[in-house]
C-alpha positions in Angstrom: 42.6 -15.6 30.4 42.2 -12.7 33.2 45.9 -11.7 32.5 44.8 -10.4 29.0 43.4 -7.0 29.2 42.6 -7.0 25.5 40.6 -10.0 25.8 38.6 -9.0 28.7 38.0 -5.1 26.6 36.6 -7.3 24.0 34.4 -8.8 26.1 33.1 -5.7 27.9 30.9 -4.5 25.8 29.3 -1.8 27.9 32.7 -0.9 29.4 32.0 -1.9 33.1 35.7 -2.2 34.0 36.5 1.3 32.7 33.5 2.8 34.9 34.6 0.7 38.0 38.0 2.2 37.2 36.5 5.8 37.9 34.8 5.0 41.0 37.1 6.9 43.1 36.6 10.2 40.9 32.9 9.2 40.6 32.9 10.1 44.7 34.6 13.3 44.3 32.1 14.4 41.2 29.3 13.0 43.3 29.9 15.2 46.3 30.2 18.6 43.8 26.7 17.7 42.2 25.0 17.5 45.8 26.1 20.6 47.1 24.1 22.8 45.1 20.7 21.4 46.3 18.0 22.8 48.7 18.4 20.1 51.1 15.1 19.8 53.5 15.2 22.0 56.7 13.2 19.9 58.7 14.1 18.3 61.8 13.3 14.6 60.9 11.8 11.9 63.0 13.5 9.4 60.3 14.9 8.9 57.0 13.4 6.4 54.3 15.5 5.7 51.2 13.2 4.1 48.2 15.0 2.7 45.4 15.3 -0.7 43.7 18.2 -3.0 42.8 21.3 -0.8 41.8 19.6 2.1 43.3 18.3 0.6 46.2 21.4 -0.9 47.7 22.6 2.6 48.5 20.2 2.7 51.0 21.1 -0.2 52.7 24.2 1.0 52.4 23.5 4.2 54.3 21.5 2.2 56.9 24.4 0.3 57.9 26.9 3.3 58.4 24.3 5.4 60.2 23.5 2.9 62.5 26.0 4.1 65.1 25.7 7.7 64.6 22.3 9.0 64.1 19.5 8.8 66.3 16.5 9.0 64.4 16.1 5.6 62.2 17.2 4.5 58.5 14.4 2.5 56.6 14.9 1.2 53.2 12.0 0.6 50.7 12.2 -1.6 47.8 8.4 -1.8 47.1 5.6 0.6 45.5 4.4 2.3 48.5 6.0 3.5 51.9 6.1 2.4 55.3 2.7 3.8 57.7 5.2 6.1 59.7 6.4 8.3 56.8 4.7 11.8 57.5 5.7 15.3 57.2 8.6 15.0 59.6 9.8 11.6 57.8 12.9 12.7 54.9 12.0 10.4 52.1 15.3 10.0 49.4 13.4 8.6 46.4 16.4 7.2 44.1 15.9 5.7 40.2 19.2 6.1 38.4 17.1 5.6 35.0 14.4 8.1 36.6 11.7 5.6 35.3 11.8 2.8 37.8 8.1 2.2 38.5 8.8 1.3 42.0 10.5 4.7 42.7 8.0 6.5 40.6 5.1 5.3 42.9 7.4 6.0 46.1 7.7 9.5 45.0 3.6 10.3 44.7 3.2 8.7 48.0 5.7 10.7 49.7 4.1 13.8 48.1 0.5 12.7 49.1 1.9 12.2 53.1 3.6 15.4 52.7 7.3 14.4 53.5 10.0 16.1 52.7 11.4 14.5 49.6 14.5 14.3 47.9 14.6 12.9 44.4 18.3 11.1 42.7 18.4 10.5 39.2 19.9 11.0 35.8 16.9 12.2 34.1 13.4 10.6 33.1 10.3 10.8 34.7 11.4 11.1 38.1 13.6 14.2 37.3 10.7 15.7 35.5 8.1 15.1 38.2 10.6 16.7 41.1 11.2 19.9 39.2 7.4 20.2 38.6 6.8 20.0 42.2 9.7 22.0 43.3 11.3 18.9 45.2 15.1 18.9 45.9 17.0 16.7 42.8 20.3 15.6 42.6 20.6 15.2 39.2 23.5 12.4 38.3 25.5 11.9 35.0 23.2 9.6 32.4 26.2 8.2 30.7 26.9 5.4 32.7 26.5 1.8 31.0 24.4 0.2 34.2 22.2 1.7 37.1 24.6 -0.9 39.4 27.9 0.9 38.6 26.2 4.4 39.6 27.0 3.4 43.5 29.0 6.6 44.1 26.4 8.8 42.4 23.7 7.1 44.8 24.9 6.9 47.9 27.1 10.1 48.0 23.9 12.4 47.9 22.4 10.6 51.1 25.5 11.2 52.7 25.8 14.7 51.7 22.1 15.6 52.5 22.3 14.0 55.9 25.2 16.2 56.7 23.3 19.4 55.4 20.7 18.5 57.4 22.9 18.3 60.7 22.1 14.8 61.0 25.7 12.8 60.5 29.0 14.4 59.6 30.8 12.2 56.3 33.1 14.8 54.5 36.4 13.3 56.2 35.4 9.3 55.6 34.3 10.3 51.9 37.8 12.0 51.3 39.4 8.8 52.9 37.5 6.5 50.9 38.3 8.3 47.4 42.0 7.8 48.6 41.6 3.9 49.6 39.7 3.1 46.2 42.3 5.0 44.3 45.1 3.0 45.5 43.3 -0.6 45.7 42.2 -0.4 42.0 45.6 -0.2 41.2 45.4 -4.2 42.8 42.7 -5.1 41.2 42.4 -3.6 38.1 42.9 -5.7 35.1 46.8 -4.6 34.4 47.5 -5.9 38.2 48.7 -10.4 37.4 46.4 -12.6 39.1 49.0 -13.8 41.6 49.0 -10.0 43.0 45.2 -9.5 42.6 42.6 -10.4 45.2 39.5 -9.9 42.8 41.3 -12.1 40.1 41.8 -14.9 42.7 38.5 -15.0 44.3 37.0 -15.5 40.7 38.7 -18.1 40.2 38.0 -19.8 43.2 34.6 -19.2 42.9 34.6 -20.5 39.5 31.4 -23.6 39.1 30.7 -23.0 42.7 27.6 -21.5 44.1 28.9 -18.2 46.4 27.8 -17.9 50.0 28.7 -14.4 51.0 28.9 -13.2 55.0 28.9 -10.2 56.2 28.6 -8.5 59.7 28.0 -4.9 61.4 28.9 -2.4 58.5 29.6 -5.1 56.0 26.1 -6.5 55.9 24.5 -4.6 52.9 28.4 -4.9 51.6 27.4 -8.8 51.3 24.3 -8.5 49.6 25.9 -6.0 47.1 28.4 -8.9 46.5 25.5 -11.4 45.9 23.5 -8.9 43.6 26.6 -8.6 41.4 27.3 -11.8 41.3 23.5 -12.2 40.0 24.1 -9.5 37.9 27.9 -9.4 36.3 28.7 -13.2 36.7 25.2 -14.5 35.9 25.4 -16.7 38.9 22.8 -17.9 41.9 24.8 -17.1 44.9 23.4 -16.0 48.2 24.0 -13.9 51.3 23.9 -13.8 54.8 24.9 -12.3 58.2 27.1 -12.8 61.3 25.6 -13.9 64.1 22.1 -14.4 62.5 23.6 -17.0 60.5 24.6 -19.3 63.4 20.7 -19.1 64.2 19.4 -20.8 61.4 21.9 -21.2 58.3 24.7 -22.9 60.1 22.9 -26.2 60.5 22.2 -26.9 56.5 26.3 -27.3 56.4 26.3 -30.3 58.3 22.8 -32.0 57.0 23.4 -31.3 53.8 25.1 -33.7 51.1 25.7 -30.6 48.9 27.8 -28.8 50.3 30.6 -29.5 48.0 28.7 -27.4 45.3 29.3 -24.3 47.3 31.9 -21.7 47.9 31.8 -19.5 51.0 33.1 -15.7 51.3 33.6 -14.0 54.4 33.8 -10.5 54.6 35.9 -9.1 57.8 36.1 -6.0 59.4 39.1 -4.8 61.1 37.2 -3.2 63.7 35.5 -6.9 64.6 34.1 -7.5 68.1 35.9 -10.7 69.5 32.5 -12.2 70.0 31.7 -12.1 66.4 35.2 -12.9 65.4 34.9 -16.3 67.5 31.8 -16.9 65.7 33.1 -16.8 62.6 36.6 -18.9 63.2 34.4 -21.9 64.9 31.6 -21.6 62.2 34.8 -22.1 59.6 35.8 -25.0 61.7 32.7 -26.9 62.6 30.3 -25.8 59.4 32.2 -24.3 56.4 35.0 -27.0 56.7 32.5 -29.0 54.0 32.1 -26.3 51.3 34.5 -26.4 48.2 35.8 -23.1 49.0 36.2 -21.1 51.9 38.0 -17.5 51.3 38.2 -14.4 53.3 38.2 -10.7 52.3 39.6 -7.5 54.9 38.2 -4.1 54.5 40.7 -1.5 54.0 41.2 1.8 55.6 39.9 3.4 58.6 36.8 5.2 58.7 33.4 2.9 57.9 33.1 4.2 54.7 36.5 3.4 53.6 36.3 -0.4 55.1 32.5 -0.6 53.5 33.4 0.4 50.0 37.1 -0.9 49.9 35.4 -4.4 50.5 32.6 -3.5 47.7 34.8 -2.6 45.4 36.8 -6.0 45.3 33.6 -7.7 45.1 32.1 -5.3 42.3 35.3 -6.4 40.5 35.1 -10.1 41.4 32.3 -10.4 39.8 33.3 -9.2 36.9 36.3 -11.3 36.7 33.9 -14.1 37.3 32.0 -13.6 34.0 34.8 -13.5 31.8 36.3 -16.6 33.1 32.6 -17.8 32.1 32.9 -16.4 28.8 30.5 -13.7 29.4 29.9 -10.3 29.3 29.2 -8.7 32.5 27.1 -5.7 31.5 23.9 -7.2 29.7 21.0 -8.2 32.1 18.7 -9.9 29.5 16.3 -11.5 31.8 15.5 -8.4 33.5 14.5 -6.4 30.6 12.3 -9.1 29.0 10.5 -9.2 32.3 9.8 -5.8 32.1 8.7 -6.3 28.5 6.4 -8.9 29.8 5.0 -6.8 32.8 4.2 -4.1 30.1 2.6 -6.4 27.8 0.6 -8.3 30.5 -0.7 -4.8 31.4 -1.6 -3.5 28.3 -3.8 -6.9 27.7 -5.8 -5.5 31.0 -6.1 -2.3 29.6 -4.0 -0.6 32.1 
């Protein structure tokens, strides 16, 4: 079924595959959109990225990328309020693809009250309106994408360009390489590539009928979380994520103490630049614990720079989750339960007169 592109397009009412095909070009476009912004000139003591869901994961990717190259910390906020340390020397990026995410709007107002240099990233909505109103830097991204979760390039690249413009970290060469690597990778994982040559389709088949657990490490920690959330939203399956070496201090005993291991599959994201102590842990954990899972699969990152390695691994996960949705006979685009929850929250607040 996955080798019938027409059948896949019939299920894909939101055009998720077409949008994912454009990922490399979106990086190039996002760079151009970010270059005309009047970035803050402050010498910051910290950087905060506030955002939820598909908007929030960009901050986590940035934090992993920046960890070994920036001398100021990066904090990610997936909530209504900023941490207490935020002040006039904390650069705050507030991201909401729609521009109407209530948690992000709350953080934007919180940042203004605290006097933080604040940058908004949105396709429009209330966040863009408020940024214009108060004169805050605004990166306005395209509004025609089917879902925030396929706007990764437009939400991550402005953070990288902004940090470079502020003199905190250089990313230009890595972004160029990532475009090239992702362009080549699409030819291998896109719908026209047959299953026997397509790692994303193969992974979808392996994960079908299981509860996936995705493990990352190093710069692939947030990528593992992204895999989990894409499996949640696209394939509509329950999934978990975890990281090495932390998982060896809590998660590992469960694989030997439960009678339900056969319900789970394991996907291990492996970096090409992997410390030997991590490699030892992965191999021993596979042999001693993951051997009880129904499926154990590994995926190696592509490219030389950190961004290429991160985004190539993420790209395969995005497509694997879409293919898994198709195997389950589902449209990967709609997220009805999230929309139902938003409506229920509005109704409850209206009942309270808020």
